[in-house]
N, CA, C, O and the ligand as a Tripos MOL2 file, in Angstrom:
@<TRIPOS>MOLECULE
protein
  305   303    77     0     0
PROTEIN
NO_CHARGES

@<TRIPOS>ATOM
      1 N          50.1330   47.3180  -41.3120 N.3       1 MET1
      2 CA         50.3880   45.9500  -40.9080 C.3       1 MET1
      3 C          49.1240   45.3290  -40.3370 C.2       1 MET1
      4 O          48.1860   46.0380  -39.9750 O.2       1 MET1
      5 N          49.1000   44.0350  -40.2590 N.am      2 VAL2
      6 CA         47.8660   43.3640  -39.8610 C.3       2 VAL2
      7 C          48.0840   42.4970  -38.6200 C.2       2 VAL2
      8 O          49.2050   42.1370  -38.2620 O.2       2 VAL2
      9 N          46.9640   42.1850  -37.9890 N.am      3 ILE3
     10 CA         46.9540   41.2060  -36.9080 C.3       3 ILE3
     11 C          46.0730   40.0670  -37.4020 C.2       3 ILE3
     12 O          44.8860   40.2610  -37.6640 O.2       3 ILE3
     13 N          46.6530   38.8890  -37.5280 N.am      4 GLU4
     14 CA         45.8640   37.7440  -37.9830 C.3       4 GLU4
     15 C          46.4200   36.4650  -37.4000 C.2       4 GLU4
     16 O          47.6230   36.3360  -37.1750 O.2       4 GLU4
     17 N          45.5280   35.5240  -37.1590 N.am      5 GLN5
     18 CA         45.8910   34.2260  -36.5960 C.3       5 GLN5
     19 C          46.7780   34.3710  -35.3670 C.2       5 GLN5
     20 O          47.7750   33.6670  -35.2040 O.2       5 GLN5
     21 N          46.3760   35.3290  -34.4880 N.am      6 MET6
     22 CA         47.0490   35.5360  -33.2080 C.3       6 MET6
     23 C          48.4930   35.9990  -33.3580 C.2       6 MET6
     24 O          49.3390   35.7180  -32.5100 O.2       6 MET6
     25 N          48.7640   36.7240  -34.4650 N.am      7 LYS7
     26 CA         50.1220   37.2350  -34.6600 C.3       7 LYS7
     27 C          50.0710   38.6520  -35.2360 C.2       7 LYS7
     28 O          49.1430   39.0210  -35.9560 O.2       7 LYS7
     29 N          51.0940   39.4250  -34.8960 N.am      8 PHE8
     30 CA         51.3330   40.6920  -35.5710 C.3       8 PHE8
     31 C          52.1560   40.3810  -36.8180 C.2       8 PHE8
     32 O          53.2100   39.7510  -36.7270 O.2       8 PHE8
     33 N          51.6770   40.8200  -37.9780 N.am      9 VAL9
     34 CA         52.3410   40.4830  -39.2370 C.3       9 VAL9
     35 C          52.6400   41.7560  -40.0250 C.2       9 VAL9
     36 O          51.7040   42.4270  -40.4610 O.2       9 VAL9
     37 N          53.9120   42.1130  -40.2250 N.am     10 PRO10
     38 CA         55.0800   41.4320  -39.6790 C.3      10 PRO10
     39 C          55.2670   41.7780  -38.2030 C.2      10 PRO10
     40 O          54.7750   42.8070  -37.7400 O.2      10 PRO10
     41 N          55.9660   40.9340  -37.4740 N.am     11 ASP11
     42 CA         56.1570   41.1920  -36.0380 C.3      11 ASP11
     43 C          57.4220   41.9880  -35.7610 C.2      11 ASP11
     44 O          57.7340   42.2890  -34.6090 O.2      11 ASP11
     45 N          58.1390   42.3230  -36.7990 N.am     12 ASN12
     46 CA         59.3800   43.0800  -36.6410 C.3      12 ASN12
     47 C          59.5230   43.9810  -37.8570 C.2      12 ASN12
     48 O          59.7880   43.5030  -38.9600 O.2      12 ASN12
     49 N          59.3480   45.2900  -37.6590 N.am     13 ILE13
     50 CA         59.4510   46.1820  -38.8190 C.3      13 ILE13
     51 C          60.3510   47.3640  -38.4960 C.2      13 ILE13
     52 O          60.5330   47.7470  -37.3400 O.2      13 ILE13
     53 N          60.9040   47.9240  -39.5580 N.am     14 THR14
     54 CA         61.7100   49.1330  -39.4550 C.3      14 THR14
     55 C          61.0050   50.2290  -40.2440 C.2      14 THR14
     56 O          60.6440   50.0410  -41.4050 O.2      14 THR14
     57 N          60.8130   51.3870  -39.5910 N.am     15 VAL15
     58 CA         60.1650   52.5180  -40.2580 C.3      15 VAL15
     59 C          61.0670   53.7480  -40.1320 C.2      15 VAL15
     60 O          62.0210   53.7700  -39.3540 O.2      15 VAL15
     61 N          60.7310   54.7650  -40.9200 N.am     16 LYS16
     62 CA         61.4460   56.0370  -40.7810 C.3      16 LYS16
     63 C          60.7030   56.9060  -39.7820 C.2      16 LYS16
     64 O          59.4800   56.8260  -39.6630 O.2      16 LYS16
     65 N          61.4440   57.7300  -39.0700 N.am     17 LYS17
     66 CA         60.8140   58.6560  -38.1340 C.3      17 LYS17
     67 C          59.8130   59.5200  -38.8990 C.2      17 LYS17
     68 O          60.1300   60.0530  -39.9620 O.2      17 LYS17
     69 N          58.6170   59.6530  -38.3570 N.am     18 GLY18
     70 CA         57.5650   60.4060  -39.0360 C.3      18 GLY18
     71 C          56.5730   59.5280  -39.7600 C.2      18 GLY18
     72 O          55.4710   59.9680  -40.0860 O.2      18 GLY18
     73 N          56.9560   58.2750  -40.0160 N.am     19 ASP19
     74 CA         56.0190   57.3450  -40.6510 C.3      19 ASP19
     75 C          54.8820   57.0000  -39.6880 C.2      19 ASP19
     76 O          55.0680   56.9580  -38.4720 O.2      19 ASP19
     77 N          53.7240   56.7600  -40.2500 N.am     20 THR20
     78 CA         52.5900   56.2830  -39.4640 C.3      20 THR20
     79 C          52.3210   54.8330  -39.8160 C.2      20 THR20
     80 O          52.2890   54.4530  -40.9870 O.2      20 THR20
     81 N          52.1300   54.0400  -38.7880 N.am     21 ILE21
     82 CA         51.8120   52.6180  -38.9650 C.3      21 ILE21
     83 C          50.3250   52.4370  -38.6860 C.2      21 ILE21
     84 O          49.8000   52.9750  -37.7120 O.2      21 ILE21
     85 N          49.6590   51.6870  -39.5340 N.am     22 THR22
     86 CA         48.2670   51.3260  -39.2740 C.3      22 THR22
     87 C          48.1920   49.8340  -38.9710 C.2      22 THR22
     88 O          48.5860   48.9980  -39.7830 O.2      22 THR22
     89 N          47.6820   49.5220  -37.7900 N.am     23 PHE23
     90 CA         47.4400   48.1300  -37.4020 C.3      23 PHE23
     91 C          45.9870   47.8030  -37.7560 C.2      23 PHE23
     92 O          45.0710   48.5070  -37.3310 O.2      23 PHE23
     93 N          45.7790   46.7600  -38.5170 N.am     24 ILE24
     94 CA         44.4230   46.3370  -38.8890 C.3      24 ILE24
     95 C          44.1720   44.9510  -38.2960 C.2      24 ILE24
     96 O          44.9120   44.0030  -38.5560 O.2      24 ILE24
     97 N          43.1270   44.8570  -37.5070 N.am     25 ASN25
     98 CA         42.8170   43.5550  -36.9010 C.3      25 ASN25
     99 C          41.9820   42.7170  -37.8590 C.2      25 ASN25
    100 O          40.7770   42.9320  -37.9940 O.2      25 ASN25
    101 N          42.6250   41.7620  -38.5220 N.am     26 LYS26
    102 CA         41.9220   40.8620  -39.4470 C.3      26 LYS26
    103 C          41.5590   39.5450  -38.7790 C.2      26 LYS26
    104 O          41.1270   38.5980  -39.4360 O.2      26 LYS26
    105 N          41.7380   39.5000  -37.4760 N.am     27 ASP27
    106 CA         41.4420   38.2760  -36.7410 C.3      27 ASP27
    107 C          39.9580   38.2350  -36.3640 C.2      27 ASP27
    108 O          39.2100   39.1740  -36.6360 O.2      27 ASP27
    109 N          39.5570   37.1520  -35.7450 N.am     28 ILE28
    110 CA         38.1480   37.0110  -35.3440 C.3      28 ILE28
    111 C          37.9450   37.3150  -33.8640 C.2      28 ILE28
    112 O          36.8370   37.1850  -33.3450 O.2      28 ILE28
    113 N          39.0190   37.7220  -33.1870 N.am     29 VAL29
    114 CA         38.9420   38.0880  -31.7670 C.3      29 VAL29
    115 C          39.5970   39.4560  -31.5690 C.2      29 VAL29
    116 O          40.4110   39.8740  -32.3930 O.2      29 VAL29
    117 N          39.2510   40.1590  -30.4820 N.am     30 PRO30
    118 CA         39.8760   41.4570  -30.2140 C.3      30 PRO30
    119 C          41.3430   41.3050  -29.8020 C.2      30 PRO30
    120 O          41.7410   40.2950  -29.2220 O.2      30 PRO30
    121 N          42.1260   42.3260  -30.1130 N.am     31 HIS31
    122 CA         43.5200   42.4080  -29.6740 C.3      31 HIS31
    123 C          43.7910   43.8290  -29.2230 C.2      31 HIS31
    124 O          42.9430   44.7090  -29.3740 O.2      31 HIS31
    125 N          44.9690   44.0520  -28.6710 N.am     32 ASP32
    126 CA         45.4140   45.4300  -28.4540 C.3      32 ASP32
    127 C          46.9130   45.4930  -28.6850 C.2      32 ASP32
    128 O          47.5820   44.4800  -28.8870 O.2      32 ASP32
    129 N          47.4150   46.7150  -28.6480 N.am     33 ILE33
    130 CA         48.8530   46.9480  -28.7310 C.3      33 ILE33
    131 C          49.2390   47.6060  -27.4140 C.2      33 ILE33
    132 O          48.7830   48.7080  -27.1070 O.2      33 ILE33
    133 N          50.0780   46.9320  -26.6380 N.am     34 THR34
    134 CA         50.5250   47.4310  -25.3450 C.3      34 THR34
    135 C          52.0300   47.5750  -25.3760 C.2      34 THR34
    136 O          52.7480   46.6200  -25.6720 O.2      34 THR34
    137 N          52.5100   48.7760  -25.0700 N.am     35 GLU35
    138 CA         53.9520   49.0080  -25.1180 C.3      35 GLU35
    139 C          54.6060   48.3180  -23.9120 C.2      35 GLU35
    140 O          54.0850   48.3840  -22.7980 O.2      35 GLU35
    141 N          55.7500   47.6550  -24.1400 N.am     36 ALA36
    142 CA         56.3030   46.7480  -23.1300 C.3      36 ALA36
    143 C          56.9080   47.4550  -21.9230 C.2      36 ALA36
    144 O          56.7830   46.9530  -20.8060 O.2      36 ALA36
    145 N          57.5590   48.6010  -22.1070 N.am     37 THR37
    146 CA         58.2320   49.2330  -20.9770 C.3      37 THR37
    147 C          57.4180   50.3830  -20.3810 C.2      37 THR37
    148 O          57.3920   50.5620  -19.1630 O.2      37 THR37
    149 N          56.7530   51.1620  -21.2380 N.am     38 GLU38
    150 CA         55.9770   52.3070  -20.7320 C.3      38 GLU38
    151 C          54.5300   51.9280  -20.4350 C.2      38 GLU38
    152 O          53.8540   52.6000  -19.6560 O.2      38 GLU38
    153 N          54.0670   50.8640  -21.0510 N.am     39 GLY39
    154 CA         52.7620   50.3150  -20.7170 C.3      39 GLY39
    155 C          51.5620   50.9940  -21.3510 C.2      39 GLY39
    156 O          50.4260   50.6470  -21.0270 O.2      39 GLY39
    157 N          51.7820   51.9610  -22.2540 N.am     40 TRP40
    158 CA         50.5940   52.5630  -22.8860 C.3      40 TRP40
    159 C          49.9220   51.5400  -23.7980 C.2      40 TRP40
    160 O          50.5460   50.5780  -24.2480 O.2      40 TRP40
    161 N          48.6330   51.7730  -24.0620 N.am     41 LYS41
    162 CA         47.8550   50.8150  -24.8400 C.3      41 LYS41
    163 C          47.1060   51.5040  -25.9580 C.2      41 LYS41
    164 O          46.7780   52.6880  -25.8810 O.2      41 LYS41
    165 N          46.8460   50.7370  -26.9940 N.am     42 SER42
    166 CA         46.0290   51.2410  -28.1030 C.3      42 SER42
    167 C          44.5620   51.3120  -27.7110 C.2      42 SER42
    168 O          43.7920   52.0440  -28.3330 O.2      42 SER42
    169 N          44.1700   50.5720  -26.7020 N.am     43 GLY43
    170 CA         42.7500   50.3010  -26.4990 C.3      43 GLY43
    171 C          42.3780   49.0650  -27.2950 C.2      43 GLY43
    172 O          43.0870   48.6720  -28.2210 O.2      43 GLY43
    173 N          41.2730   48.4650  -26.9320 N.am     44 LYS44
    174 CA         40.8870   47.2010  -27.5630 C.3      44 LYS44
    175 C          40.5500   47.4100  -29.0350 C.2      44 LYS44
    176 O          39.7730   48.2950  -29.3950 O.2      44 LYS44
    177 N          41.1510   46.5760  -29.8720 N.am     45 LEU45
    178 CA         40.8910   46.6150  -31.3080 C.3      45 LEU45
    179 C          39.9710   45.4560  -31.6660 C.2      45 LEU45
    180 O          40.3940   44.3000  -31.6920 O.2      45 LEU45
    181 N          38.7270   45.7710  -31.9370 N.am     46 ASP46
    182 CA         37.7940   44.7150  -32.3140 C.3      46 ASP46
    183 C          38.1100   44.1980  -33.7240 C.2      46 ASP46
    184 O          38.7870   44.8770  -34.4960 O.2      46 ASP46
    185 N          37.6260   43.0060  -34.0550 N.am     47 PRO47
    186 CA         37.8370   42.4900  -35.4110 C.3      47 PRO47
    187 C          37.3760   43.5100  -36.4540 C.2      47 PRO47
    188 O          36.2850   44.0710  -36.3480 O.2      47 PRO47
    189 N          38.2100   43.7370  -37.4460 N.am     48 GLY48
    190 CA         37.8670   44.6600  -38.5230 C.3      48 GLY48
    191 C          38.2220   46.1020  -38.2480 C.2      48 GLY48
    192 O          38.0940   46.9490  -39.1320 O.2      48 GLY48
    193 N          38.6680   46.4020  -37.0350 N.am     49 SER49
    194 CA         39.0010   47.7930  -36.7450 C.3      49 SER49
    195 C          40.5040   48.0160  -36.8810 C.2      49 SER49
    196 O          41.2860   47.0700  -36.9760 O.2      49 SER49
    197 N          40.8850   49.2840  -36.8900 N.am     50 SER50
    198 CA         42.2910   49.6040  -37.0950 C.3      50 SER50
    199 C          42.7220   50.6990  -36.1350 C.2      50 SER50
    200 O          41.8930   51.3800  -35.5300 O.2      50 SER50
    201 N          44.0250   50.8570  -36.0070 N.am     51 TRP51
    202 CA         44.6050   51.8480  -35.1030 C.3      51 TRP51
    203 C          45.8800   52.3790  -35.7350 C.2      51 TRP51
    204 O          46.7120   51.6090  -36.2150 O.2      51 TRP51
    205 N          46.0290   53.6960  -35.7350 N.am     52 ARG52
    206 CA         47.1960   54.3290  -36.3490 C.3      52 ARG52
    207 C          48.1440   54.8310  -35.2750 C.2      52 ARG52
    208 O          47.7260   55.3020  -34.2180 O.2      52 ARG52
    209 N          49.4140   54.7200  -35.5670 N.am     53 PHE53
    210 CA         50.4390   55.0510  -34.5870 C.3      53 PHE53
    211 C          51.6930   55.5380  -35.3190 C.2      53 PHE53
    212 O          52.1430   54.9190  -36.2840 O.2      53 PHE53
    213 N          52.2460   56.6570  -34.8450 N.am     54 ALA54
    214 CA         53.4760   57.2070  -35.4270 C.3      54 ALA54
    215 C          54.5970   57.0920  -34.3890 C.2      54 ALA54
    216 O          54.7500   57.9820  -33.5540 O.2      54 ALA54
    217 N          55.3670   56.0280  -34.4290 N.am     55 PRO55
    218 CA         56.4150   55.8420  -33.4210 C.3      55 PRO55
    219 C          57.5230   56.8820  -33.5490 C.2      55 PRO55
    220 O          57.9380   57.2430  -34.6500 O.2      55 PRO55
    221 N          57.9890   57.3520  -32.3980 N.am     56 GLN56
    222 CA         59.0920   58.3210  -32.3670 C.3      56 GLN56
    223 C          60.4180   57.6530  -32.0220 C.2      56 GLN56
    224 O          61.4840   58.2450  -32.1880 O.2      56 GLN56
    225 N          60.3430   56.4280  -31.5450 N.am     57 LYS57
    226 CA         61.5490   55.6880  -31.1470 C.3      57 LYS57
    227 C          61.2360   54.2020  -31.2330 C.2      57 LYS57
    228 O          60.1030   53.8020  -31.4990 O.2      57 LYS57
    229 N          62.2730   53.3860  -30.9990 N.am     58 ASP58
    230 CA         62.0690   51.9480  -31.0320 C.3      58 ASP58
    231 C          61.0550   51.5470  -29.9640 C.2      58 ASP58
    232 O          61.0580   52.0860  -28.8570 O.2      58 ASP58
    233 N          60.1980   50.6060  -30.3060 N.am     59 GLU59
    234 CA         59.1580   50.1510  -29.3800 C.3      59 GLU59
    235 C          59.0650   48.6310  -29.4030 C.2      59 GLU59
    236 O          59.1050   48.0020  -30.4600 O.2      59 GLU59
    237 N          58.9390   48.0620  -28.2110 N.am     60 ASN60
    238 CA         58.5720   46.6580  -28.0920 C.3      60 ASN60
    239 C          57.1490   46.6250  -27.5680 C.2      60 ASN60
    240 O          56.8070   47.3560  -26.6380 O.2      60 ASN60
    241 N          56.3270   45.7890  -28.1550 N.am     61 TYR61
    242 CA         54.9230   45.7730  -27.7470 C.3      61 TYR61
    243 C          54.3980   44.3430  -27.7200 C.2      61 TYR61
    244 O          55.0070   43.4170  -28.2560 O.2      61 TYR61
    245 N          53.2530   44.2020  -27.0790 N.am     62 PHE62
    246 CA         52.5940   42.8950  -27.0170 C.3      62 PHE62
    247 C          51.0920   43.1290  -26.9530 C.2      62 PHE62
    248 O          50.6340   44.2680  -26.8580 O.2      62 PHE62
    249 N          50.3420   42.0570  -27.0060 N.am     63 CYS63
    250 CA         48.8860   42.1300  -26.8410 C.3      63 CYS63
    251 C          48.5750   41.7450  -25.4060 C.2      63 CYS63
    252 O          48.8970   40.6370  -24.9770 O.2      63 CYS63
    253 N          47.9470   42.6570  -24.6520 N.am     64 SER64
    254 CA         47.6950   42.3600  -23.2410 C.3      64 SER64
    255 C          46.5670   41.3400  -23.0650 C.2      64 SER64
    256 O          46.3760   40.8090  -21.9710 O.2      64 SER64
    257 N          45.8310   41.0680  -24.1240 N.am     65 ILE65
    258 CA         44.7710   40.0580  -24.0690 C.3      65 ILE65
    259 C          45.3710   38.6600  -24.2870 C.2      65 ILE65
    260 O          44.9130   37.6740  -23.7100 O.2      65 ILE65
    261 N          46.4060   38.6050  -25.1330 N.am     66 HIS66
    262 CA         47.1010   37.3420  -25.4290 C.3      66 HIS66
    263 C          48.5930   37.6490  -25.3370 C.2      66 HIS66
    264 O          49.2190   38.0220  -26.3290 O.2      66 HIS66
    265 N          49.1540   37.4900  -24.1480 N.am     67 VAL67
    266 CA         50.5010   38.0290  -23.9080 C.3      67 VAL67
    267 C          51.6040   37.3280  -24.6930 C.2      67 VAL67
    268 O          52.7440   37.7920  -24.7030 O.2      67 VAL67
    269 N          51.2800   36.2230  -25.3470 N.am     68 VAL68
    270 CA         52.3060   35.5810  -26.1930 C.3      68 VAL68
    271 C          52.4910   36.3250  -27.5090 C.2      68 VAL68
    272 O          53.4670   36.0840  -28.2200 O.2      68 VAL68
    273 N          51.5680   37.2280  -27.8460 N.am     69 MET69
    274 CA         51.6790   37.9890  -29.0990 C.3      69 MET69
    275 C          52.6050   39.1820  -28.8770 C.2      69 MET69
    276 O          52.3250   40.0580  -28.0580 O.2      69 MET69
    277 N          53.7000   39.2000  -29.6100 N.am     70 LYS70
    278 CA         54.6940   40.2490  -29.4180 C.3      70 LYS70
    279 C          55.1700   40.8060  -30.7520 C.2      70 LYS70
    280 O          55.1020   40.1480  -31.7900 O.2      70 LYS70
    281 N          55.6580   42.0500  -30.6870 N.am     71 GLY71
    282 CA         56.2080   42.6490  -31.8900 C.3      71 GLY71
    283 C          57.2120   43.7320  -31.5500 C.2      71 GLY71
    284 O          57.3330   44.1600  -30.4020 O.2      71 GLY71
    285 N          57.9270   44.1620  -32.5740 N.am     72 ARG72
    286 CA         58.9650   45.1600  -32.3830 C.3      72 ARG72
    287 C          58.9380   46.1420  -33.5500 C.2      72 ARG72
    288 O          58.7750   45.7600  -34.7090 O.2      72 ARG72
    289 N          59.1030   47.4200  -33.2060 N.am     73 ILE73
    290 CA         59.2080   48.4680  -34.2200 C.3      73 ILE73
    291 C          60.5550   49.1360  -34.0530 C.2      73 ILE73
    292 O          60.9190   49.5640  -32.9570 O.2      73 ILE73
    293 N          61.2860   49.2220  -35.1400 N.am     74 LYS74
    294 CA         62.5550   49.9450  -35.1030 C.3      74 LYS74
    295 C          62.3860   51.2270  -35.9040 C.2      74 LYS74
    296 O          61.9050   51.2020  -37.0370 O.2      74 LYS74
    297 N          62.7900   52.3610  -35.3040 N.am     75 VAL75
    298 CA         62.6670   53.6520  -35.9750 C.3      75 VAL75
    299 C          64.0510   54.1230  -36.3900 C.2      75 VAL75
    300 O          64.9610   54.2100  -35.5660 O.2      75 VAL75
    301 N          64.2020   54.4260  -37.6740 N.am     76 GLN76
    302 CA         65.4910   54.9000  -38.1760 C.3      76 GLN76
    303 C          65.5450   56.4170  -38.1860 C.2      76 GLN76
    304 O          66.5580   56.9960  -38.5790 O.2      76 GLN76
    305 CU         45.6160   39.5150  -28.8660 Cu       77 CU77
@<TRIPOS>BOND
     1     1     2 1
     2     2     3 1
     3     3     4 2
     4     3     5 am
     5     5     6 1
     6     6     7 1
     7     7     8 2
     8     7     9 am
     9     9    10 1
    10    10    11 1
    11    11    12 2
    12    11    13 am
    13    13    14 1
    14    14    15 1
    15    15    16 2
    16    15    17 am
    17    17    18 1
    18    18    19 1
    19    19    20 2
    20    19    21 am
    21    21    22 1
    22    22    23 1
    23    23    24 2
    24    23    25 am
    25    25    26 1
    26    26    27 1
    27    27    28 2
    28    27    29 am
    29    29    30 1
    30    30    31 1
    31    31    32 2
    32    31    33 am
    33    33    34 1
    34    34    35 1
    35    35    36 2
    36    35    37 am
    37    37    38 1
    38    38    39 1
    39    39    40 2
    40    39    41 am
    41    41    42 1
    42    42    43 1
    43    43    44 2
    44    43    45 am
    45    45    46 1
    46    46    47 1
    47    47    48 2
    48    47    49 am
    49    49    50 1
    50    50    51 1
    51    51    52 2
    52    51    53 am
    53    53    54 1
    54    54    55 1
    55    55    56 2
    56    55    57 am
    57    57    58 1
    58    58    59 1
    59    59    60 2
    60    59    61 am
    61    61    62 1
    62    62    63 1
    63    63    64 2
    64    63    65 am
    65    65    66 1
    66    66    67 1
    67    67    68 2
    68    67    69 am
    69    69    70 1
    70    70    71 1
    71    71    72 2
    72    71    73 am
    73    73    74 1
    74    74    75 1
    75    75    76 2
    76    75    77 am
    77    77    78 1
    78    78    79 1
    79    79    80 2
    80    79    81 am
    81    81    82 1
    82    82    83 1
    83    83    84 2
    84    83    85 am
    85    85    86 1
    86    86    87 1
    87    87    88 2
    88    87    89 am
    89    89    90 1
    90    90    91 1
    91    91    92 2
    92    91    93 am
    93    93    94 1
    94    94    95 1
    95    95    96 2
    96    95    97 am
    97    97    98 1
    98    98    99 1
    99    99   100 2
   100    99   101 am
   101   101   102 1
   102   102   103 1
   103   103   104 2
   104   103   105 am
   105   105   106 1
   106   106   107 1
   107   107   108 2
   108   107   109 am
   109   109   110 1
   110   110   111 1
   111   111   112 2
   112   111   113 am
   113   113   114 1
   114   114   115 1
   115   115   116 2
   116   115   117 am
   117   117   118 1
   118   118   119 1
   119   119   120 2
   120   119   121 am
   121   121   122 1
   122   122   123 1
   123   123   124 2
   124   123   125 am
   125   125   126 1
   126   126   127 1
   127   127   128 2
   128   127   129 am
   129   129   130 1
   130   130   131 1
   131   131   132 2
   132   131   133 am
   133   133   134 1
   134   134   135 1
   135   135   136 2
   136   135   137 am
   137   137   138 1
   138   138   139 1
   139   139   140 2
   140   139   141 am
   141   141   142 1
   142   142   143 1
   143   143   144 2
   144   143   145 am
   145   145   146 1
   146   146   147 1
   147   147   148 2
   148   147   149 am
   149   149   150 1
   150   150   151 1
   151   151   152 2
   152   151   153 am
   153   153   154 1
   154   154   155 1
   155   155   156 2
   156   155   157 am
   157   157   158 1
   158   158   159 1
   159   159   160 2
   160   159   161 am
   161   161   162 1
   162   162   163 1
   163   163   164 2
   164   163   165 am
   165   165   166 1
   166   166   167 1
   167   167   168 2
   168   167   169 am
   169   169   170 1
   170   170   171 1
   171   171   172 2
   172   171   173 am
   173   173   174 1
   174   174   175 1
   175   175   176 2
   176   175   177 am
   177   177   178 1
   178   178   179 1
   179   179   180 2
   180   179   181 am
   181   181   182 1
   182   182   183 1
   183   183   184 2
   184   183   185 am
   185   185   186 1
   186   186   187 1
   187   187   188 2
   188   187   189 am
   189   189   190 1
   190   190   191 1
   191   191   192 2
   192   191   193 am
   193   193   194 1
   194   194   195 1
   195   195   196 2
   196   195   197 am
   197   197   198 1
   198   198   199 1
   199   199   200 2
   200   199   201 am
   201   201   202 1
   202   202   203 1
   203   203   204 2
   204   203   205 am
   205   205   206 1
   206   206   207 1
   207   207   208 2
   208   207   209 am
   209   209   210 1
   210   210   211 1
   211   211   212 2
   212   211   213 am
   213   213   214 1
   214   214   215 1
   215   215   216 2
   216   215   217 am
   217   217   218 1
   218   218   219 1
   219   219   220 2
   220   219   221 am
   221   221   222 1
   222   222   223 1
   223   223   224 2
   224   223   225 am
   225   225   226 1
   226   226   227 1
   227   227   228 2
   228   227   229 am
   229   229   230 1
   230   230   231 1
   231   231   232 2
   232   231   233 am
   233   233   234 1
   234   234   235 1
   235   235   236 2
   236   235   237 am
   237   237   238 1
   238   238   239 1
   239   239   240 2
   240   239   241 am
   241   241   242 1
   242   242   243 1
   243   243   244 2
   244   243   245 am
   245   245   246 1
   246   246   247 1
   247   247   248 2
   248   247   249 am
   249   249   250 1
   250   250   251 1
   251   251   252 2
   252   251   253 am
   253   253   254 1
   254   254   255 1
   255   255   256 2
   256   255   257 am
   257   257   258 1
   258   258   259 1
   259   259   260 2
   260   259   261 am
   261   261   262 1
   262   262   263 1
   263   263   264 2
   264   263   265 am
   265   265   266 1
   266   266   267 1
   267   267   268 2
   268   267   269 am
   269   269   270 1
   270   270   271 1
   271   271   272 2
   272   271   273 am
   273   273   274 1
   274   274   275 1
   275   275   276 2
   276   275   277 am
   277   277   278 1
   278   278   279 1
   279   279   280 2
   280   279   281 am
   281   281   282 1
   282   282   283 1
   283   283   284 2
   284   283   285 am
   285   285   286 1
   286   286   287 1
   287   287   288 2
   288   287   289 am
   289   289   290 1
   290   290   291 1
   291   291   292 2
   292   291   293 am
   293   293   294 1
   294   294   295 1
   295   295   296 2
   296   295   297 am
   297   297   298 1
   298   298   299 1
   299   299   300 2
   300   299   301 am
   301   301   302 1
   302   302   303 1
   303   303   304 2
@<TRIPOS>SUBSTRUCTURE
     1 MET1         2 RESIDUE 1 A MET
     2 VAL2         6 RESIDUE 1 A VAL
     3 ILE3        10 RESIDUE 1 A ILE
     4 GLU4        14 RESIDUE 1 A GLU
     5 GLN5        18 RESIDUE 1 A GLN
     6 MET6        22 RESIDUE 1 A MET
     7 LYS7        26 RESIDUE 1 A LYS
     8 PHE8        30 RESIDUE 1 A PHE
     9 VAL9        34 RESIDUE 1 A VAL
    10 PRO10       38 RESIDUE 1 A PRO
    11 ASP11       42 RESIDUE 1 A ASP
    12 ASN12       46 RESIDUE 1 A ASN
    13 ILE13       50 RESIDUE 1 A ILE
    14 THR14       54 RESIDUE 1 A THR
    15 VAL15       58 RESIDUE 1 A VAL
    16 LYS16       62 RESIDUE 1 A LYS
    17 LYS17       66 RESIDUE 1 A LYS
    18 GLY18       70 RESIDUE 1 A GLY
    19 ASP19       74 RESIDUE 1 A ASP
    20 THR20       78 RESIDUE 1 A THR
    21 ILE21       82 RESIDUE 1 A ILE
    22 THR22       86 RESIDUE 1 A THR
    23 PHE23       90 RESIDUE 1 A PHE
    24 ILE24       94 RESIDUE 1 A ILE
    25 ASN25       98 RESIDUE 1 A ASN
    26 LYS26      102 RESIDUE 1 A LYS
    27 ASP27      106 RESIDUE 1 A ASP
    28 ILE28      110 RESIDUE 1 A ILE
    29 VAL29      114 RESIDUE 1 A VAL
    30 PRO30      118 RESIDUE 1 A PRO
    31 HIS31      122 RESIDUE 1 A HIS
    32 ASP32      126 RESIDUE 1 A ASP
    33 ILE33      130 RESIDUE 1 A ILE
    34 THR34      134 RESIDUE 1 A THR
    35 GLU35      138 RESIDUE 1 A GLU
    36 ALA36      142 RESIDUE 1 A ALA
    37 THR37      146 RESIDUE 1 A THR
    38 GLU38      150 RESIDUE 1 A GLU
    39 GLY39      154 RESIDUE 1 A GLY
    40 TRP40      158 RESIDUE 1 A TRP
    41 LYS41      162 RESIDUE 1 A LYS
    42 SER42      166 RESIDUE 1 A SER
    43 GLY43      170 RESIDUE 1 A GLY
    44 LYS44      174 RESIDUE 1 A LYS
    45 LEU45      178 RESIDUE 1 A LEU
    46 ASP46      182 RESIDUE 1 A ASP
    47 PRO47      186 RESIDUE 1 A PRO
    48 GLY48      190 RESIDUE 1 A GLY
    49 SER49      194 RESIDUE 1 A SER
    50 SER50      198 RESIDUE 1 A SER
    51 TRP51      202 RESIDUE 1 A TRP
    52 ARG52      206 RESIDUE 1 A ARG
    53 PHE53      210 RESIDUE 1 A PHE
    54 ALA54      214 RESIDUE 1 A ALA
    55 PRO55      218 RESIDUE 1 A PRO
    56 GLN56      222 RESIDUE 1 A GLN
    57 LYS57      226 RESIDUE 1 A LYS
    58 ASP58      230 RESIDUE 1 A ASP
    59 GLU59      234 RESIDUE 1 A GLU
    60 ASN60      238 RESIDUE 1 A ASN
    61 TYR61      242 RESIDUE 1 A TYR
    62 PHE62      246 RESIDUE 1 A PHE
    63 CYS63      250 RESIDUE 1 A CYS
    64 SER64      254 RESIDUE 1 A SER
    65 ILE65      258 RESIDUE 1 A ILE
    66 HIS66      262 RESIDUE 1 A HIS
    67 VAL67      266 RESIDUE 1 A VAL
    68 VAL68      270 RESIDUE 1 A VAL
    69 MET69      274 RESIDUE 1 A MET
    70 LYS70      278 RESIDUE 1 A LYS
    71 GLY71      282 RESIDUE 1 A GLY
    72 ARG72      286 RESIDUE 1 A ARG
    73 ILE73      290 RESIDUE 1 A ILE
    74 LYS74      294 RESIDUE 1 A LYS
    75 VAL75      298 RESIDUE 1 A VAL
    76 GLN76      302 RESIDUE 1 A GLN
    77 CU77       305 GROUP 0 **** ****
């Protein structure tokens, strides 16, 4: 999935347990992925960089740099 124009695209996805998601920052500014309840972070994702994540359960996340950016992962 990608981050572009200040949005996670798609911002709501369903994956199977064991799947790995790759976030690619196609924007011109840095972003991060911050989990909403546990607070862990991807670390800053500079433009053009990517981050891989294998969710084990449903996650709500946002960008701590731009807190209006939000997304949800559902794990089946
Ligand atoms: Cu951001």
